[in-house]
TORKOLDO-629140 format. One line per field, with one value per residue (C-alpha): x, y, z; chain; residue in three letters. Coordinates in steps of 0.1 Angstrom, whole numbers, plus 5000, padded with zeros to 4 digits. Layout:
BEGIN
X: c(X, ...)
Y: c(Y, ...)
Z: c(Z, ...)
chain: c(A, ...)
resn: c(ALA, ...)
***
This chain:
BEGIN
X: c(7102, 7126, 7161, 7194, 7224, 7223, 7250, 7242, 7257, 7252, 7255, 7249, 7258, 7294, 7312, 7293, 7300, 7307, 7295, 7291, 7271, 7245, 7219, 7185, 7151, 7119, 7080, 7054, 7054, 7089, 7095, 7124, 7114, 7152, 7188, 7218, 7235, 7270, 7286, 7285, 7314, 7314, 7313, 7312, 7320, 7336, 7353, 7322, 7297, 7321, 7324, 7283, 7278, 7304, 7285, 7252, 7272, 7283, 7247, 7240, 7256, 7227, 7207, 7209, 7225, 7203, 7205, 7203, 7197, 7165, 7156, 7157, 7134, 7107, 7109, 7102, 7070, 7057, 7059, 7045, 7014, 7009)
Y: c(0710, 0690, 0699, 0685, 0696, 0709, 0720, 0755, 0779, 0816, 0818, 0855, 0869, 0882, 0876, 0845, 0828, 0790, 0758, 0754, 0730, 0745, 0733, 0740, 0737, 0728, 0734, 0707, 0707, 0702, 0738, 0755, 0779, 0791, 0779, 0791, 0822, 0807, 0777, 0744, 0725, 0688, 0689, 0665, 0661, 0626, 0611, 0593, 0620, 0642, 0611, 0609, 0645, 0644, 0614, 0635, 0663, 0636, 0630, 0663, 0655, 0629, 0659, 0689, 0722, 0747, 0780, 0803, 0835, 0815, 0804, 0837, 0850, 0821, 0827, 0867, 0854, 0832, 0860, 0885, 0863, 0850)
Z: c(9348, 9330, 9320, 9302, 9288, 9253, 9227, 9219, 9196, 9185, 9150, 9145, 9181, 9188, 9211, 9222, 9187, 9189, 9204, 9241, 9266, 9288, 9308, 9292, 9310, 9292, 9301, 9303, 9266, 9258, 9247, 9260, 9288, 9296, 9296, 9316, 9307, 9313, 9297, 9319, 9332, 9347, 9384, 9411, 9450, 9442, 9413, 9403, 9403, 9384, 9357, 9358, 9352, 9325, 9307, 9310, 9291, 9262, 9258, 9248, 9213, 9206, 9197, 9172, 9187, 9200, 9180, 9210, 9185, 9173, 9207, 9220, 9193, 9201, 9238, 9232, 9208, 9238, 9262, 9240, 9231, 9266)
chain: c(A, A, A, A, A, A, A, A, A, A, A, A, A, A, A, A, A, A, A, A, A, A, A, A, A, A, A, A, A, A, A, A, A, A, A, A, A, A, A, A, A, A, A, A, A, A, A, A, A, A, A, A, A, A, A, A, A, A, A, A, A, A, A, A, A, A, A, A, A, A, A, A, A, A, A, A, A, A, A, A, A, A)
resn: c(MET, ILE, TRP, ASN, TYR, ARG, VAL, THR, HIS, ARG, PRO, LYS, SER, ALA, PRO, LEU, GLU, GLY, PHE, GLN, ILE, ARG, GLU, VAL, TYR, TYR, ASP, GLU, ARG, GLY, ARG, VAL, LYS, PHE, TYR, THR, GLN, ASN, PRO, SER, THR, PRO, PHE, GLY, ASP, ILE, ASN, GLU, GLU, LEU, TYR, GLU, ASP, PHE, CYS, ALA, MET, MET, LYS, ALA, PHE, ASP, GLU, GLU, PRO, LEU, ASN, LEU, ASP, HIS, GLN, ASP, TYR, LEU, MET, LYS, LEU, VAL, GLU, LYS, TYR, LYS)
***
């Protein structure tokens, strides 16, 4: 399983509207398997690790934001038809 940081948003679901950065995990086909419930914050035990984590988060802006309302719908469909 692979993961990365993604910009996410919930356009229709209050109170979690707005954009956030989360960890998103993918299956072997590259489909979203799950994502973290809470937004991510950069972390490191030392300054360099914090910088590397922050840089990884900045890469999230290279992809389209992930619509979590739509993603939840797709994940429910996958589970239903397994």
